[in-house]
C-alpha positions as CSV (number, residue, x, y, z in Angstrom):
1,X,0.0,0.0,0.0
2,X,0.9,3.6,-0.4
3,X,2.1,4.4,3.2
4,X,1.9,8.2,2.8
5,X,-1.6,8.0,1.3
6,X,-2.8,5.7,4.2
7,X,-1.5,8.2,6.7
8,X,-3.2,11.1,5.0
9,X,-6.4,9.3,4.4
10,X,-6.7,8.1,8.0
11,X,-6.1,11.6,9.4
12,X,-8.7,13.1,7.1
13,X,-11.3,10.5,8.1
14,X,-10.6,11.0,11.8
15,X,-10.8,14.8,11.6
16,X,-13.8,15.0,9.3
17,X,-16.0,12.0,10.2
18,X,-14.8,10.1,13.3
19,X,-14.3,12.9,15.9
20,X,-17.7,14.5,15.4
21,X,-19.5,11.2,15.7
22,X,-17.3,10.1,18.6
23,X,-18.2,13.2,20.5
24,X,-21.9,12.3,20.1
25,X,-21.1,8.8,21.3
26,X,-19.5,10.2,24.5
27,X,-22.8,12.0,25.3
28,X,-24.7,8.7,25.5
29,X,-24.7,7.4,29.1
30,X,-24.3,3.8,28.0
31,X,-23.5,2.2,31.4
32,X,-22.6,-1.4,31.4
33,X,-25.3,-3.7,32.7
34,X,-23.5,-4.2,36.1
35,X,-23.9,-0.5,36.7
36,X,-27.4,0.0,35.4
37,X,-29.9,-2.6,36.5
38,X,-32.6,-1.0,34.3
39,X,-30.3,-0.9,31.2
40,X,-32.9,-2.5,28.9
41,X,-35.6,0.0,29.9
42,X,-33.3,2.9,29.8
43,X,-32.2,2.1,26.3
44,X,-28.7,3.7,26.4
45,X,-26.9,0.6,25.3
46,X,-29.3,0.2,22.3
47,X,-28.7,3.9,21.5
48,X,-24.9,3.4,21.5
49,X,-25.2,0.4,19.2
50,X,-27.5,2.2,16.9
51,X,-25.3,5.2,16.8
52,X,-22.3,3.2,15.6
53,X,-24.5,1.1,13.3
54,X,-25.7,4.2,11.5
55,X,-22.3,5.8,11.3
56,X,-20.7,2.6,9.8
57,X,-23.6,2.1,7.4
58,X,-23.1,5.7,6.2
59,X,-19.5,4.9,5.3
60,X,-20.6,2.7,2.4
61,X,-18.2,-0.2,2.8
62,X,-18.8,-2.4,-0.3
63,X,-21.0,-5.4,0.4
64,X,-21.0,-4.8,4.1
65,X,-23.9,-6.1,6.2
66,X,-24.7,-4.7,9.6
67,X,-26.9,-6.1,12.3
68,X,-27.6,-5.4,16.0
69,X,-28.1,-8.9,17.3
70,X,-30.2,-9.2,20.4
71,X,-30.5,-12.5,22.2
72,X,-33.2,-12.7,24.9
73,X,-32.3,-11.0,28.2
74,X,-28.8,-10.2,26.9
75,X,-27.2,-6.8,26.0
76,X,-27.1,-6.1,22.3
77,X,-24.1,-6.9,20.0
78,X,-23.3,-4.9,16.8
79,X,-22.0,-7.2,14.0
80,X,-20.5,-5.6,10.9
81,X,-19.5,-8.1,8.2
82,X,-17.3,-6.8,5.4
83,X,-16.5,-9.2,2.5
84,X,-12.8,-9.6,1.7
85,X,-10.9,-8.6,-1.4
86,X,-9.2,-12.0,-1.0
87,X,-10.1,-15.3,0.7
88,X,-7.7,-15.8,3.6
89,X,-10.0,-16.6,6.5
90,X,-11.8,-14.2,8.8
91,X,-10.4,-11.3,10.7
92,X,-12.3,-10.5,13.9
93,X,-12.0,-6.8,15.0
94,X,-13.3,-6.3,18.6
95,X,-14.3,-3.4,20.7
96,X,-17.1,-2.5,23.1
97,X,-19.7,0.2,23.5
98,X,-20.6,0.0,27.2
99,X,-19.0,2.3,29.7
100,X,-17.9,2.5,33.3
101,X,-19.9,4.6,35.8
102,X,-19.3,8.4,35.6
103,X,-17.9,8.7,39.2
104,X,-17.3,12.1,40.7
105,X,-14.3,14.3,40.7
106,X,-14.1,15.4,37.1
107,X,-12.0,18.6,36.6
108,X,-13.7,21.9,36.0
109,X,-15.2,22.1,32.5
110,X,-15.1,18.3,32.1
111,X,-17.8,15.7,32.6
112,X,-18.4,12.0,31.7
113,X,-21.1,12.8,29.1
114,X,-19.7,16.1,28.0
115,X,-17.2,15.7,25.1
116,X,-14.4,18.3,25.3
117,X,-11.4,18.4,23.0
118,X,-8.3,20.2,24.2
119,X,-5.4,19.9,21.7
120,X,-4.7,16.2,21.2
121,X,-7.0,15.1,24.0
122,X,-10.7,14.2,23.7
123,X,-12.2,14.0,27.1
124,X,-15.3,12.0,28.1
125,X,-16.4,8.6,29.3
126,X,-15.9,5.9,26.7
127,X,-13.6,8.0,24.5
128,X,-10.5,5.8,25.1
129,X,-12.2,2.8,26.7
130,X,-13.1,2.1,24.0
131,X,-15.7,3.8,22.0
132,X,-13.1,4.8,19.4
133,X,-12.5,1.1,18.4
134,X,-15.4,0.6,16.0
135,X,-14.5,3.8,14.2
136,X,-10.8,2.9,14.0
137,X,-11.6,-0.6,12.7
138,X,-13.9,0.8,10.0
139,X,-11.4,3.5,9.0
140,X,-8.6,0.9,8.8
141,X,-10.6,-1.2,6.3
142,X,-11.4,1.9,4.3
143,X,-7.7,2.8,4.2
144,X,-6.8,-0.6,2.8
145,X,-9.3,-0.5,0.1
146,X,-8.6,3.1,-0.9
147,X,-4.8,2.7,-1.2
148,X,-4.1,-0.5,-3.2
149,X,-4.2,-3.0,-0.3
150,X,-6.0,-6.3,0.2
151,X,-7.9,-7.6,3.2
152,X,-9.6,-10.8,4.2
153,X,-13.2,-10.9,5.2
154,X,-13.5,-8.6,8.3
155,X,-16.1,-9.0,11.0
156,X,-16.3,-6.1,13.5
157,X,-17.9,-7.2,16.8
158,X,-18.9,-4.4,19.2
159,X,-20.4,-5.7,22.4
160,X,-22.1,-3.9,25.2
161,X,-21.1,-5.9,28.3
162,X,-17.3,-5.8,28.5
163,X,-17.2,-3.6,31.5
164,X,-19.4,-6.2,33.3
165,X,-17.0,-9.0,32.4
166,X,-18.6,-10.0,29.1
167,X,-21.2,-12.4,30.6
168,X,-23.2,-12.5,27.4
169,X,-20.4,-13.0,24.9
170,X,-20.1,-16.8,25.1
171,X,-23.8,-17.1,24.1
172,X,-23.2,-14.7,21.2
173,X,-20.1,-16.5,20.1
174,X,-22.1,-19.8,20.1
175,X,-25.0,-18.1,18.3
176,X,-22.6,-16.7,15.6
177,X,-20.3,-19.6,15.3
178,X,-21.4,-20.7,11.8
179,X,-21.4,-17.1,10.5
180,X,-17.9,-16.4,11.8
181,X,-16.3,-19.5,10.4
182,X,-12.6,-20.0,11.0
183,X,-11.0,-16.9,12.5
184,X,-7.4,-16.4,11.4
185,X,-6.6,-13.1,13.1
186,X,-8.1,-11.3,16.1
187,X,-7.6,-7.5,16.4
188,X,-8.6,-6.0,19.8
189,X,-8.4,-2.3,20.3
190,X,-9.3,-2.3,24.0
191,X,-5.7,-2.0,25.3
192,X,-2.7,0.3,25.1
193,X,0.8,0.8,26.5
194,X,3.3,2.7,28.4
195,X,3.6,5.8,26.3
196,X,2.3,7.4,23.1
197,X,5.6,7.2,21.1
198,X,5.4,3.6,19.8
199,X,3.1,0.7,19.1
200,X,2.4,-1.5,22.2
201,X,1.3,-5.1,21.8
202,X,-0.4,-6.7,24.7
203,X,1.0,-10.3,25.1
204,X,-0.8,-11.3,28.3
205,X,-3.9,-10.5,30.4
206,X,-4.4,-11.5,34.0
207,X,-7.4,-13.6,35.1
208,X,-9.7,-12.7,37.9
209,X,-11.7,-13.9,40.9
210,X,-14.2,-11.7,42.5
211,X,-15.9,-12.9,45.6
212,X,-17.8,-11.5,48.6
213,X,-16.8,-13.1,51.9
214,X,-19.0,-12.7,55.0
215,X,-18.0,-13.7,58.6
216,X,-21.2,-13.9,60.7
217,X,-20.9,-14.2,64.5
218,X,-24.1,-12.9,66.0
219,X,-27.8,-12.9,65.1
220,X,-28.0,-9.2,66.2
221,X,-25.5,-6.5,67.2
222,X,-24.6,-6.2,70.8
223,X,-23.2,-3.5,73.1
224,X,-19.4,-3.8,72.6
225,X,-18.7,-3.3,76.3
226,X,-21.1,-6.0,77.4
227,X,-20.4,-8.5,74.6
228,X,-16.7,-7.8,74.0
229,X,-14.5,-10.6,75.2
230,X,-17.5,-13.0,75.0
231,X,-18.6,-12.9,71.4
232,X,-15.9,-12.9,68.8
233,X,-15.3,-10.0,66.4
234,X,-16.3,-10.7,62.9
235,X,-13.6,-8.4,61.6
236,X,-10.9,-10.3,63.6
237,X,-12.2,-13.5,62.1
238,X,-11.9,-12.2,58.6
239,X,-8.5,-10.6,59.3
240,X,-7.2,-14.0,60.5
241,X,-8.6,-15.8,57.4
242,X,-7.1,-13.2,55.0
243,X,-3.7,-13.9,56.6
244,X,-4.0,-17.4,55.1
245,X,-4.3,-15.9,51.6
246,X,-1.8,-13.0,51.8
247,X,1.3,-12.0,53.6
248,X,0.1,-8.7,55.0
249,X,3.7,-7.5,55.4
250,X,4.7,-7.9,51.7
251,X,1.4,-8.4,49.8
252,X,2.6,-11.8,48.5
253,X,-0.2,-14.3,48.0
254,X,0.3,-17.6,49.7
255,X,-2.0,-20.0,47.9
256,X,0.1,-22.1,45.5
257,X,-2.8,-22.4,43.0
258,X,-2.6,-18.6,42.5
259,X,1.0,-18.5,41.3
260,X,2.8,-19.7,38.1
261,X,6.3,-19.8,36.7
262,X,6.7,-16.8,34.6
263,X,7.8,-17.8,31.0
264,X,11.3,-16.7,30.2
265,X,10.2,-14.8,27.0
266,X,7.8,-12.7,29.0
267,X,10.5,-11.8,31.5
268,X,12.7,-10.8,28.5
269,X,9.9,-8.7,27.1
270,X,9.3,-7.0,30.5
271,X,13.0,-6.1,30.6
272,X,12.7,-4.5,27.1
273,X,9.6,-2.6,28.2
274,X,11.4,-1.3,31.3
275,X,14.2,0.0,29.1
276,X,11.9,1.5,26.5
277,X,9.8,3.4,29.0
278,X,11.9,3.8,32.2
279,X,10.1,4.9,35.3
280,X,6.6,4.6,33.8
281,X,5.3,2.1,36.3
282,X,6.5,4.2,39.2
283,X,5.0,7.4,37.8
284,X,1.7,6.1,36.5
285,X,-0.3,6.1,39.7
286,X,-0.7,9.1,42.1
287,X,0.9,7.6,45.3
288,X,0.0,9.9,48.2
289,X,2.6,11.7,50.2
290,X,5.6,9.5,51.0
291,X,3.9,6.3,49.9
292,X,6.3,4.0,48.1
293,X,5.4,1.4,45.4
294,X,5.5,-2.3,46.1
295,X,9.1,-2.6,44.7
296,X,11.9,-0.2,43.8
297,X,12.9,-2.1,40.7
298,X,11.0,-1.2,37.6
299,X,11.2,-4.8,36.2
300,X,9.7,-6.2,39.4
301,X,6.8,-3.7,39.2
302,X,6.0,-4.8,35.7
303,X,6.1,-8.5,36.6
304,X,4.0,-7.8,39.7
305,X,1.4,-6.1,37.5
306,X,1.3,-8.7,34.8
307,X,2.4,-12.2,36.0
308,X,2.0,-12.2,39.8
309,X,-1.3,-12.6,41.7
310,X,-2.7,-9.7,43.8
311,X,-5.5,-9.2,46.2
312,X,-7.5,-6.0,46.6
313,X,-10.3,-5.4,49.1
314,X,-12.6,-3.3,47.0
315,X,-15.7,-3.1,49.2
316,X,-17.1,-3.7,52.6
317,X,-20.5,-4.1,54.3
318,X,-21.6,-4.4,57.9
319,X,-19.5,-1.4,58.9
320,X,-21.2,2.0,59.4
321,X,-19.5,5.2,58.5
322,X,-17.2,6.4,61.4
323,X,-19.5,9.3,62.3
324,X,-22.4,6.8,62.6
325,X,-20.6,4.1,64.5
326,X,-21.9,3.3,68.0
327,X,-20.2,1.1,70.5
328,X,-21.6,-2.0,68.9
329,X,-20.0,-5.4,68.4
330,X,-21.3,-6.0,64.9
331,X,-23.1,-9.2,63.9
332,X,-21.2,-9.6,60.6
333,X,-18.5,-8.2,58.3
334,X,-18.5,-8.6,54.5
335,X,-15.5,-7.9,52.4
336,X,-15.4,-7.8,48.6
337,X,-12.2,-9.5,47.5
338,X,-10.8,-8.9,44.0
339,X,-8.0,-11.3,43.0
340,X,-5.9,-10.8,39.8
341,X,-4.4,-14.1,38.6
342,X,-1.4,-14.8,36.4
343,X,-2.4,-15.3,32.8
344,X,-1.9,-19.0,32.8
345,X,-3.4,-19.8,36.2
346,X,-6.5,-22.0,36.4
347,X,-9.2,-19.7,37.8
348,X,-11.5,-22.5,38.9
349,X,-8.7,-24.3,40.8
350,X,-7.6,-21.0,42.4
351,X,-11.2,-20.3,43.5
352,X,-11.5,-23.7,45.1
353,X,-8.3,-23.3,47.0
354,X,-9.3,-19.8,48.2
355,X,-12.7,-21.1,49.5
356,X,-11.0,-24.1,51.2
357,X,-8.6,-21.8,53.0
358,X,-11.4,-19.6,54.2
359,X,-13.6,-22.4,55.5
360,X,-11.2,-24.7,57.2
361,X,-10.7,-24.4,61.0
362,X,-12.5,-21.0,61.1
363,X,-11.7,-19.0,64.3
364,X,-14.4,-19.5,66.9
365,X,-16.4,-21.6,64.3
366,X,-17.8,-18.4,62.9
367,X,-20.1,-18.8,59.9
368,X,-18.5,-18.1,56.5
369,X,-20.6,-17.2,53.5
370,X,-19.7,-16.6,49.9
371,X,-21.7,-14.5,47.4
372,X,-21.3,-12.7,44.1
373,X,-18.7,-15.1,42.9
374,X,-17.2,-14.4,39.4
375,X,-14.1,-15.9,37.8
376,X,-12.3,-15.6,34.5
377,X,-9.1,-17.2,33.2
378,X,-6.4,-15.0,31.9
379,X,-4.7,-15.1,28.5
380,X,-1.2,-15.6,27.2
381,X,-0.6,-14.8,23.5
382,X,0.6,-17.4,21.1
383,X,3.9,-17.0,19.4
384,X,3.8,-14.4,16.6
385,X,3.7,-15.9,13.1
386,X,6.6,-14.6,10.9
387,X,4.3,-12.6,8.7
388,X,2.8,-10.8,11.7
389,X,6.1,-10.0,13.3
390,X,7.3,-8.6,10.0
391,X,4.2,-6.5,9.6
392,X,4.5,-5.1,13.1
393,X,8.2,-4.3,12.4
394,X,7.4,-2.5,9.2
395,X,4.3,-0.7,10.6
396,X,6.2,0.5,13.6
397,X,9.0,1.9,11.5
398,X,6.6,3.6,9.0
399,X,3.9,4.8,11.4
400,X,5.7,5.4,14.6
401,X,9.4,5.6,13.8
402,X,10.1,3.5,16.9
403,X,10.3,-0.2,17.5
404,X,7.2,-1.8,18.9
405,X,7.2,-3.2,22.4
406,X,5.1,-5.5,24.5
407,X,3.1,-5.1,27.7
408,X,1.5,-7.6,30.0
409,X,-1.8,-6.0,31.0
410,X,-2.7,-6.2,34.7
411,X,-6.4,-6.0,33.9
412,X,-8.6,-8.6,32.2
413,X,-10.4,-8.8,28.9
414,X,-12.4,-12.1,29.2
415,X,-13.2,-12.1,25.5
416,X,-9.6,-12.9,24.6
417,X,-9.6,-16.1,26.7
418,X,-12.9,-17.1,25.1
419,X,-11.5,-16.5,21.6
420,X,-8.3,-18.3,22.3
421,X,-10.2,-21.4,23.3
422,X,-12.5,-21.3,20.3
423,X,-9.9,-20.4,17.7
424,X,-6.6,-21.9,18.9
425,X,-4.8,-21.4,15.5
426,X,-5.6,-17.6,15.4
427,X,-3.0,-14.9,15.6
428,X,-3.8,-12.0,18.0
429,X,-3.1,-8.3,17.8
430,X,-4.1,-6.7,21.1
431,X,-3.3,-3.0,21.1
432,X,-5.0,0.3,21.5
433,X,-4.7,4.0,22.2
434,X,-4.8,3.8,26.0
435,X,-1.8,5.2,27.8
436,X,-0.7,5.1,31.4
437,X,-2.5,8.4,32.1
438,X,-5.6,8.0,30.0
439,X,-7.8,7.7,33.1
440,X,-10.0,4.8,32.0
441,X,-12.6,4.0,34.7
442,X,-11.8,7.2,36.7
443,X,-12.5,10.9,36.3
444,X,-11.1,12.8,33.3
445,X,-10.9,9.8,30.9
446,X,-9.3,11.0,27.6
447,X,-8.4,9.7,24.2
448,X,-5.0,10.6,22.8
449,X,-6.2,11.4,19.3
450,X,-2.9,11.2,17.4
451,X,-2.2,7.8,19.0
452,X,-5.6,6.6,17.9
453,X,-4.9,7.7,14.4
454,X,-1.5,5.9,14.4
455,X,-3.2,2.7,15.8
456,X,-5.7,2.9,12.9
457,X,-2.9,3.1,10.4
458,X,-1.2,0.2,12.0
459,X,-4.3,-2.0,11.8
460,X,-4.6,-1.1,8.1
461,X,-1.0,-2.4,7.5
462,X,-1.7,-5.6,9.5
463,X,-4.9,-6.3,7.5
464,X,-3.0,-6.0,4.3
465,X,-0.2,-8.2,5.5
466,X,-2.6,-10.9,6.7
467,X,-4.3,-11.0,3.4
468,X,-1.0,-11.4,1.5
469,X,0.6,-13.9,4.0
């Protein structure tokens, strides 16, 4: 393809067509189902899917068919099927249209549903995570066709439940299995990297276990002065049980089923990442005051975040706010535990080990209850095919002027594990425009527009290379 023409064409499409529509998309409060129990009645997810469907339909991709698929009691899925110029399997391009909650604390002049562009930054919820993906995928296909390239059949899948853990996606994959056929390449634009100067390829994703654990010691709360020393503290019971899972002095998880041996090639990649973007992991998060990170060595921080298990207590119940707390020995304590698992750990085996540790020889024989249990395996990328490595090398040189690097993502994209199981021979390009300060999930989320353009160009080059491989 004509590299210069691809660059110019992508930039023109972004400025003239994508950005105006993306601003309108940001204004849609399309909360993921987990955060909007009345999502079906409110209709925002349907509105987001229809917004993208109408925009893509207006682009006039030759022979393309578009459908918003709706299985009963499941959030909608937009499917765009574009016939290939050659027959070399199916390329699946993935993104999502659902959004995280707005949360408070946005800076003055900004808001979750108010698109604001300041220089290269487009602010608003869903801008970077990852409302831009459907636009970028469409523009990449257009760029291939307009500039002498080839592409296989492309299917764009835009789901509306990713921020809820993609609970409906397995059913949709089964429903669409015959239509999708054999997938040769998966392109996911729901990721990013350590800076905006190069292409970042995600090579692993951590799995997860989310579970609420309750320690119940009384049928009703009692005066702490009268009951203290007789009835056990539910908080102490949970504190003792958590010590079985985690070394509270170091944060190291103690359950063998939660750890794996880190592959040598991933360690080597992490070293290259640390050298390419020195200090990024230490500087990414706003540590308060004199708070120090979990390690001083940048490589150890990268491995901690990508290949080692972690535990976060993300919620609690049974505890009043301090201003409302009386001298009461409370009847129960509930903690919401969020585990991140190494990419190759068995989430089911890990969950069983956690539950066993929490229910064996419980202090004072307190009652332990589990609720809201959710698990997902992680994902470790297959080795790059020679054609794909060459395409990434060339695209990095032509588009970014810097060599591409890899990142092991500390978060989870359950869809990737599902696709890896269903299409074991597929190649994967997991990338995106997110950077370390893009603020996904928190106030002031923003999209780095030039990086999104460069990612779009890169996808066009990869599509052309796959068709010619």
